[in-house]
C-alpha positions as CSV (number, residue, x, y, z in Angstrom):
1,M,56.3,114.8,127.4
2,E,53.2,114.4,129.5
3,I,53.4,113.5,133.2
4,T,50.5,112.4,135.4
5,L,51.0,113.1,139.1
6,T,49.2,111.5,142.0
7,S,47.1,113.9,144.2
8,E,49.8,113.7,146.9
9,Q,52.5,114.7,144.4
10,E,50.3,117.6,143.1
11,K,49.9,118.8,146.7
12,I,53.7,118.9,147.0
13,V,54.2,120.8,143.8
14,N,51.4,123.3,144.7
15,R,52.9,123.8,148.1
16,F,56.2,124.8,146.5
17,L,54.4,127.1,144.1
18,E,52.4,128.7,146.9
19,S,55.5,129.4,148.9
20,K,56.9,131.3,145.9
21,Q,60.0,129.2,145.8
22,F,59.3,128.3,142.2
23,E,57.4,130.1,139.5
24,S,56.2,127.1,137.6
25,K,55.6,123.4,137.7
26,E,58.4,123.0,135.3
27,E,60.8,124.7,137.8
28,V,59.7,122.4,140.6
29,L,60.2,119.3,138.3
30,S,63.6,120.6,137.2
31,A,64.8,121.2,140.8
32,S,63.4,117.8,141.8
33,L,65.4,116.1,139.1
34,L,68.6,117.9,140.0
35,A,68.1,116.9,143.6
36,L,67.5,113.3,142.5
37,E,70.7,113.3,140.5
38,E,72.7,114.7,143.5
39,W,71.1,112.0,145.8
40,E,72.0,109.3,143.2
41,K,75.6,110.5,143.0
42,G,75.9,110.5,146.8
43,Y,74.3,107.1,147.0
44,S,76.7,105.7,144.4
45,E,79.7,107.1,146.3
46,L,78.4,105.7,149.6
47,K,78.0,102.2,148.0
48,G,81.5,102.5,146.6
49,M,82.9,103.4,150.1
50,I,81.0,100.5,151.7
51,Q,82.3,98.0,149.1
52,S,85.8,99.3,149.5
53,G,85.5,98.8,153.3
54,L,84.1,95.3,152.8
55,D,87.0,94.5,150.4
56,Q,89.5,95.7,152.9
57,Y,87.8,93.6,155.6
58,E,88.0,90.5,153.3
59,R,91.7,91.1,152.8
60,G,92.2,91.5,156.6
61,E,93.1,95.2,156.4
62,F,91.4,96.4,159.5
63,S,92.0,96.9,163.2
64,E,89.8,96.6,166.3
65,L,87.9,99.7,167.2
66,D,89.4,101.4,170.3
67,M,86.7,103.6,171.8
68,D,88.9,104.9,174.5
69,A,91.4,106.2,171.9
70,I,88.5,107.8,169.9
71,K,87.1,109.5,173.0
72,R,90.6,110.7,174.0
73,K,91.3,112.1,170.6
74,A,87.9,113.9,170.6
75,R,88.6,115.4,174.1
76,E,92.0,116.5,172.8
77,K,90.5,118.2,169.8
78,L,87.8,119.9,171.9
79,L,90.3,121.0,174.5
80,E,92.6,122.4,171.8
81,Q,89.7,124.3,170.3
82,K,88.8,125.8,173.7
83,V,92.4,126.8,174.3
84,L,92.6,128.5,170.9
85,E,89.4,130.3,171.6
86,A,90.8,131.5,174.9
87,K,93.8,133.0,173.1
88,H,91.6,134.9,170.7
89,E,88.8,136.0,173.0
90,E,88.5,137.9,176.2
91,A,88.7,135.4,179.1
92,T,85.8,137.2,180.8
93,E,83.5,135.9,178.0
94,W,84.1,132.4,179.2
95,T,81.7,130.7,181.6
96,D,82.6,128.8,184.7
97,E,81.5,125.7,182.7
98,D,84.1,126.4,180.0
99,W,86.9,126.7,182.5
100,A,85.7,123.6,184.4
101,F,85.8,121.7,181.1
102,I,89.4,122.8,180.4
103,R,90.5,121.8,183.9
104,T,88.8,118.5,183.9
105,E,89.8,117.5,180.4
106,G,93.3,118.9,180.9
107,K,93.7,116.7,184.0
108,K,92.6,113.6,182.0
109,L,95.1,114.4,179.2
110,V,98.1,115.1,181.4
111,G,97.2,112.6,184.0
112,R,97.8,115.0,186.9
113,Q,96.1,117.6,189.0
114,V,95.7,121.0,187.4
115,K,95.3,123.9,189.7
116,P,92.2,126.1,189.3
117,I,92.7,129.2,187.3
């Protein structure tokens, strides 16, 4: 098979060859085709997920987005992560900012004043 590249495409191929990432034009083409197949697979999966979401919407299978609940859940996960880190690390490695985050987010989660550590 013979392939004709534009000058811009040739520059790209040559750039890969000069960087020693590939040893031949054929290797560059082969890697490009594999990357294209992966992209196509991901694109097809994304299209399927979007269609599934649209179908669910059409059937009325959805709920309103609650940003406060999403933020609360994210804060809880981050706080949980910080607390786990504290159990496995020396507390002296933590910055004042880390401790302030835990106090602030902890107060929000429990809804009461938390005494400084």
